[in-house]
Residue, then its C-alpha position, 0 to 999 in steps of 0.5 A: m952549180l944550182r939546179l932549180i925546178h920552176t912551176a906555178d898555178w897548180h889550182l889544187g881543188q879546181s872544180f872543172h865545170g862541177q867536176e873535181r880533178h884530185a886524180e889529175h893533181r895527184a898524178f901530176l905531183t907524183w910525176l914532179l916528185d920523181t922528176l925532182v929526184e931524177r933531176r937531182a933538183d936543189a930547189l923547187l919554186v912554186a910561183g903562186d895559186l897552189f889552190d884554186v880558192v882561198n878556202p880550199s877543201l881538206q883534200a886539196q890541202a892534203l895533196l899539198y902537204d903530203f907532197i911536201v912531206e914525201a919531197h923532204e923524205r925523198l930529198p932531204r936537202l931540197d929547198l921548197v919555196l911557196i908563194a901565195g897567188n891571187h887565188d890563194s889566201g896569204n894567211r892560210i899559206e903561212l899558217p903552217a910555216p913554222l912546221m914546214r920550215r922543219l921540212r925546208t919548206h918556206a911558205l910566203g903569203r904576204v908582205a910586212w912593214t916595219e914601224a919605220g915604214e920600210l918593207d920587212a925584207d928579211r922574211l922574204l929572202v930565202p937562201l938556196t943551197d946545193a947538195s953540200g949545204e952551201t948557199r948558192a943563190w938567194c930567192l926574192a920570194l914575193p907573194f901576190l901583192r894586194p892593194a891593202e898591203v902596199t898602198g899608203r906606205g911611204g907617203d903614197a897615200a894621196g892621189d889616184p888609188g890605181n897609181a898608188y898601187v903600181a907605186g907601191i908595187g915598184r917600192v916593194h920591188q926596189q926595197l927587196i932587191a936592195a936587201a938582197r944585194a946587201r945580203r948576198a956574198p960574191g958568187q951567189a945568184l939572185v933569183a926572183m919569184s913572183h906572182a903577177h901579170l907582166r906587160g907584153a905577156a900572153v893571157s889565156e882565153a878564158s880562165e885567168r882572173p884579172i888581179v890588178i885593179g885601178g886601170e892597170e892590167s900589168i907591171s913592167a918587167g923592168l922592175f927586175p934589173d939585170d943582176i936578177a939571174y932568173v925571174a920565176l913567174g906565176h899567174l898566166h897559164r900559158a908557158q912563155q918568156v917575157g922579152e928575155a930568156r931569164i924572165r919566164y912563166s912556167g905556165s900551169p901544169l895541167p889545162l885549167d880550161f878547154s881553151e888551154v887544151t893546146y898549150p905546152h904544159q911543163v915545168l922548167e928546169v933552171t941551171l945556175e952557175g955562180e951568179a949567172l943563168a947557165g940554162v933553161e930546159a922545158l920538161p913536159v908534163p904528162r897529161p893523166v887525163a885527156m881533154h878534147r874540144l870538138g867543133p865549132a861545127p854543125l852537129d853531124a860534123v861534131l858527131a863525126e869528130l866524136e865517133a873518131l875519138e879514141e877511148d879506152p873503156a878499161l880506164a878507171r872513170e876518174r881517168w876518162p877524158w873531159l869533153e867540150l862540144r861546140v855545135e853551130l846551129d842555124a835553127p832551133m834544135p830541142d833535142l840537141r842534148a838527147r842526140v848527143d847523149a845517145a852518141l855518147e852512150g857506152k863511151a868512156l868520155r865525160l861531157l862537161r860542156l855542150e856550147r850551142r853556137l847560134p846564128r847572129v840576128e841583125a836588129e833592124d832598128g836601134p834599142e827599143r824601150i820595153d815595159l817588162e811588167a806590161l809585157g809579161p814573161r811569156r811575151l818577153f820569152e817570145r820576143t827573145w826567141q824571135a830576136r835570137w832565131g829570126e822566127p817566133p817560137g813554135e807551139d810545142v816550145l811555148t807549151d814547154f815554156d808555160r809548163l816550166r813557168q807553172e813549176v816555178l810558180d808552184d815551187d815558189g808557192e810552196e816555199r812561201a807556204 
């Protein structure tokens, strides 16, 4: 029997509406370490997007490398397999690979090809061992495939670039699976790990970056034949299976956007017996910092929801809940932010986003051609306000506009001087 923990989309170093989340990520990684020990895991699979950007901060990198070191100290037989996602730099992920291998950690950031045009599959095949050191499975560790890595290989350079990209992805999977079948011994399972968007999977409302070009937004689950016991996927933040119980996204361990606040955030414990999948169990991730999304509703209703929120002033500021307010307006409200700030006074909450939901104003006629130079900034502002609110701006609003415009002109003049 082999016990794996599957996770993905950590996005270490994420800036959340301008705020860093190191405390949350550190709390998750601490919980994950304890879970690996408690569950006596044989391997940890991280299916891409370890970092939020290709050039992560030193603090974000320290979180990852400290985790790897401590995991090896607490579980010396644990196999760690990491792949790069579309948010990661493949070269950066692989840079410390020789050192990480001494900690039983395999970091795969890119694919490579032989001079004969064949996939260098050996470097992507990672043995997964049990507590006795016996190889019980092979991990097909496939990092995010960028077009430059897979197109123009094996005679597919001509034709539509999008089709060449999809064909290249298919060829990589076929060659890697063939190599894995040749490598494994009877009784050893095959586990594929990939960072991709599978057709038919559910995406998040706002936070996932499209990763496939050429008009193709997804690939087929048919790339993973039945003799692959388990497919560990990353990229989509919503935990889900795709068609079959053996093909799964673990989802992100933390909400990466307010639209994900209701998702089940988890890691997956996968049990293999021989060549077959024996079971999958979702392990909920505790949320170290609460996240509240209030509205959309009129201001009075949103403020009533805000007043009803539980909050703990004794918490350290880095643990105060994140807050998004969505306010429906039927008329201009210049003092909206001031009223919200007054309601938040003294509360252990961090407002990250205040969304104003404006009424729809239907245009009576079709699009109108406008000479912006002849119109001028002030008149353009008046027309925009009228179109948005269905009434002209008041004198106080125009006075504020004139003042702000003059400040911009003054600043521009100082820079030129």
